[in-house]
C-alpha positions, 0 to 999 in steps of 0.5 A: 605902098605902105601908106596905101595899105594903111589907108585901105585898112583905115577905110575898112576898119576905121581911122582910130584904134578903138574902131579897128579893135571894135570891128575886129572883135565883132568880126571874130564874134560873128565867125565864132557864133556863125560857126556854132550856128552852122554846127547846130544846124548840121546836128539838127539835120542829122537828128531829123534824118535819123528820126525819119529813118527810125520812123520808117522802120517803126512804121514797117514793123507795125505794118508787118505785125498788123498783117501777122495778127490779121493772118493769125486771126483769120487762121483762128477763125477758120479753126473755130469754124472747123471745130464748130462744124465737127461738133454739129 
């Protein structure tokens, strides 16, 4: 049974110690850098979602302030028209 397992690992990693070590190091690096890449991707997705949220909030605020300014402008125009009418 042990020789079968050894044969399996030799076929998987290579027949010599250098091959085994090389493949294990590559595998470890792949795992570490893969995890780092996934973390970076997740962080970027979170940042994009937060940016979209703030963009939508800012857009709504600008629309509200624009409407407030339009309403104030209309009110002032009515007041000016009323004052001109009183003077004439």
